[in-house]
C-alpha positions in Angstrom: 0.0 0.0 0.0 1.5 3.3 -1.0 0.8 7.0 -0.5 2.4 9.6 -2.8 0.8 13.0 -2.2 1.2 15.4 -5.1 1.9 19.1 -4.5 -0.9 21.5 -5.4 -0.3 23.9 -8.3 1.1 27.1 -6.9 2.0 28.9 -10.1 0.0 32.1 -9.7 -1.3 32.7 -6.2 -2.7 35.9 -4.9 -3.5 37.1 -1.4 -6.0 39.7 -0.1 -4.1 43.1 -0.4 -3.5 45.4 2.6 -4.1 49.0 1.8 -1.1 51.3 1.5 1.7 48.7 1.0 3.5 47.7 -2.2 2.8 44.5 -4.0 5.5 42.1 -5.3 5.3 39.4 -7.9 7.9 36.6 -7.3 9.5 34.1 -9.6 11.6 31.2 -8.4 14.4 29.5 -10.4 15.5 25.9 -10.2 18.8 26.8 -8.6 17.1 28.3 -5.6 17.2 32.0 -6.6 14.2 34.4 -6.4 13.3 37.5 -8.5 11.0 40.1 -7.0 9.1 42.6 -9.1 7.7 45.3 -6.9 5.1 48.0 -7.7 6.7 51.0 -6.1 8.2 54.4 -6.9 11.9 54.6 -7.7 14.2 56.1 -5.1 18.0 56.2 -5.0 18.1 54.1 -1.8 15.3 51.8 -2.6 15.8 48.2 -1.4 13.9 45.1 -0.6 14.9 44.0 2.9 14.4 40.5 4.2 14.5 40.1 8.0 14.5 36.8 9.7 11.6 36.3 12.1 12.9 36.2 15.7 16.4 37.3 14.5 18.5 40.2 15.5 19.5 43.4 13.6 22.2 41.4 11.7 19.6 38.9 10.4 18.8 41.0 7.4 19.5 40.7 3.7 19.3 43.9 1.7 18.6 43.7 -2.0 18.8 46.8 -4.2 15.6 47.7 -6.1 16.3 48.9 -9.7 13.7 50.3 -12.2 12.5 47.9 -14.9 9.5 49.9 -16.1 7.3 52.8 -15.0 6.3 52.1 -11.4 8.0 48.7 -11.3 11.2 47.9 -9.4 13.2 44.6 -9.4 15.3 42.9 -6.8 17.1 39.6 -7.2 18.1 37.1 -4.5 20.6 34.8 -6.2 21.1 31.2 -5.0 24.7 32.1 -4.1 23.6 34.6 -1.5 23.4 32.9 1.9 19.9 33.0 3.5 20.1 31.0 6.8 17.3 28.6 7.6 14.1 30.3 8.9 11.2 32.5 8.0 12.0 35.9 6.4 9.6 38.9 6.3 9.9 41.3 3.3 9.8 45.1 3.5 10.5 47.9 1.0 12.9 50.6 2.3 13.5 53.9 0.5 12.9 57.6 0.5 12.3 57.5 4.2 9.7 54.8 4.1 9.6 51.3 5.5 6.6 49.3 4.2 5.5 45.7 4.4 5.1 43.9 1.1 1.9 42.2 -0.2 2.2 39.0 -2.2 1.2 39.3 -5.9 1.7 36.5 -8.4 4.1 33.8 -7.4 5.5 31.7 -10.2 6.9 28.6 -8.5 6.8 26.2 -11.4 10.6 25.7 -11.3 10.4 24.3 -7.8 7.9 21.5 -8.6 9.8 18.2 -8.6 13.1 20.0 -8.4 16.1 17.7 -8.6 19.4 19.4 -7.8 22.7 17.8 -8.6 23.2 15.1 -5.9 26.9 15.9 -5.8 26.2 19.5 -4.6 27.7 20.3 -1.3 24.6 21.9 0.0 20.9 22.2 -1.0 19.4 25.7 -0.8 15.6 26.1 -0.8 13.6 29.3 -0.8 9.9 29.3 -1.1 7.9 32.5 -1.0 4.5 32.4 0.6 1.7 34.5 2.0 1.4 34.9 5.7 -1.9 34.6 7.6 -2.1 38.5 7.7 -1.5 38.9 3.9 2.2 39.7 3.8 4.9 38.3 1.5 7.5 36.1 3.3 10.1 33.6 2.3 10.8 30.2 4.0 14.4 29.3 3.6 16.4 26.1 4.2 20.1 25.4 3.6 21.3 21.9 4.4 24.5 20.1 3.8 24.1 17.2 3.3 20.4 16.9 2.8 18.2 13.7 3.0 15.1 14.3 0.9 12.1 12.2 1.7 10.2 10.9 -1.3 7.5 8.2 -1.5 6.2 6.7 1.7 4.9 3.2 1.4 2.9 1.2 3.9 3.0 -2.6 4.4 -0.3 -4.3 3.3 -0.9 -5.5 6.8 -0.2 -2.1 8.3 2.8 -3.2 10.4 5.5 -1.1 8.8 6.3 2.3 7.2 8.9 2.4 4.4 10.4 5.7 3.3 12.2 6.2 0.0 14.5 9.2 -0.5 17.6 10.7 -2.0 20.7 12.0 -0.3 22.3 15.2 -1.5 25.9 16.0 -0.8 26.9 12.5 0.3 26.1 8.8 -0.4 24.7 6.2 1.9 27.6 3.9 2.8 27.8 0.4 4.1 26.2 0.2 7.5 24.1 3.3 7.0 21.1 3.5 9.4 18.1 5.6 10.1 17.7 6.9 13.7 14.2 7.4 15.0 14.7 9.7 18.0 11.9 9.8 20.6 11.3 13.5 21.2 12.0 14.7 24.7 13.1 11.2 25.9 16.6 10.5 24.5 15.5 7.1 23.3 16.7 6.0 19.8 15.5 3.2 17.6 17.8 2.3 14.6 17.0 0.4 11.4 19.3 -0.3 8.4 19.3 1.9 5.4 19.5 0.2 2.0 21.0 2.1 -1.0 19.0 2.3 -4.1 20.6 1.7 -7.5 20.9 4.6 -10.0 23.8 6.9 -9.0 24.2 5.7 -5.5 22.4 8.6 -3.8 19.0 6.9 -3.4 18.0 5.2 -0.2 15.2 3.3 1.5 14.4 2.2 5.1 11.6 0.5 6.9 10.3 1.3 10.4 8.2 -1.4 12.2 5.3 0.3 13.9 5.3 -2.1 16.9 8.9 -1.2 17.8 8.0 2.5 17.9 5.1 1.8 20.3 6.9 -0.6 22.6 6.6 0.5 26.3 4.5 3.6 25.4 2.0 3.2 28.3 -0.6 5.6 26.8 1.6 8.6 26.2 1.8 10.4 22.8 5.2 9.7 21.3 6.8 11.6 18.4 9.8 10.1 16.7 12.0 12.4 14.6 13.8 10.7 11.7 17.6 11.2 11.0 19.7 9.5 8.4 23.2 8.4 9.4 24.8 7.7 6.1 28.2 6.8 7.4 28.7 3.9 9.9 31.9 5.6 11.1 29.9 8.7 12.0 31.7 11.1 9.7 29.7 14.3 9.5 26.9 12.9 11.8 23.3 12.1 11.1 21.1 14.5 9.0 17.4 15.2 9.4 15.1 13.5 6.9 12.9 16.2 5.4 10.8 17.1 2.3 12.0 20.4 0.9 12.3 20.1 -2.9 8.9 21.3 -4.1 6.8 24.4 -4.1 4.9 24.0 -0.8 6.3 26.1 2.1 4.2 24.4 4.8 3.5 20.7 4.1 1.8 19.8 7.4 -1.6 20.9 6.2 -1.2 19.6 2.7 0.3 16.1 2.9 -1.6 13.5 4.9 -1.0 9.7 5.3 -2.9 6.7 6.5 -3.2 6.0 10.2 -2.1 2.5 11.1 -3.2 0.4 14.0 -0.3 -0.9 16.0 -0.3 -4.5 17.2 -3.5 -6.0 18.6 -4.7 -2.8 20.2 -6.8 -0.9 17.7 -6.6 2.2 19.9 -2.9 2.6 19.4 -2.1 4.1 16.0 1.0 5.3 14.1 1.3 7.7 11.2 4.1 9.7 9.5 3.7 13.5 9.1 5.7 16.6 8.4 6.6 19.1 11.1 6.3 22.9 10.8 9.8 22.8 9.4 8.9 20.1 6.9 11.0 17.5 8.7 9.7 14.0 8.7 8.4 12.4 11.9 6.2 9.5 13.1 3.6 9.9 15.8 2.4 7.0 17.9 -0.7 7.8 20.0 -4.2 6.9 21.2 -6.8 9.2 19.5 
């Protein structure tokens, strides 16, 4: 039994505008770069400023805004510019003003089914999105190496969850394992990782549901999944996540079957994506 959720089309989204603030269209490229076209008046010091939510004064990236047509300014965030992992608000500075930016059209077609070169040292992901209050923001990840989750397959009898994926910036070596880490408890369950043919960057692993529920005693457990690609521990485990598409927040979009664990129909297990799009498995009693 398999479950392969498809991303919804996000090629031209709009949000309800807020009066008095500039509107920006945004185009993503396959390398991880973004281009912003802003409806605003030109000014010598005009800039699009990205500020990381919860960050300090230094957590800002300032992009010059240059005229491209009457009333339209453009800023470019190349993939080579570092944008640390987090959520970044956008504002337009210039001529003494400091204005929040409304989201216009977002062309994210280049992000759908994106497949970077697996030999790349790091994977950079930037996904523009509309916040709940109608502002334009960017969700950013930069991981090196990166373990991208793909198809999630379920045993016909509901006893196990198999994850297929791809490792960027490294290759699964002999003795590679997946670590399921029980959140808040320090307990770790390990299973072997099998490399998948092709170019040596694919991987698969299977988690038995009963092992993740053993000794639970009614508490809700969440297991975070990490891939240890090197039995010698070089570089350390990396988080298994799904980043390479056009959906900034996958938790409300991707859903998977709920599996009964063992002989107790009240105990269930299911995989899900966290608010950071990392893969986890929850074991609980609804």
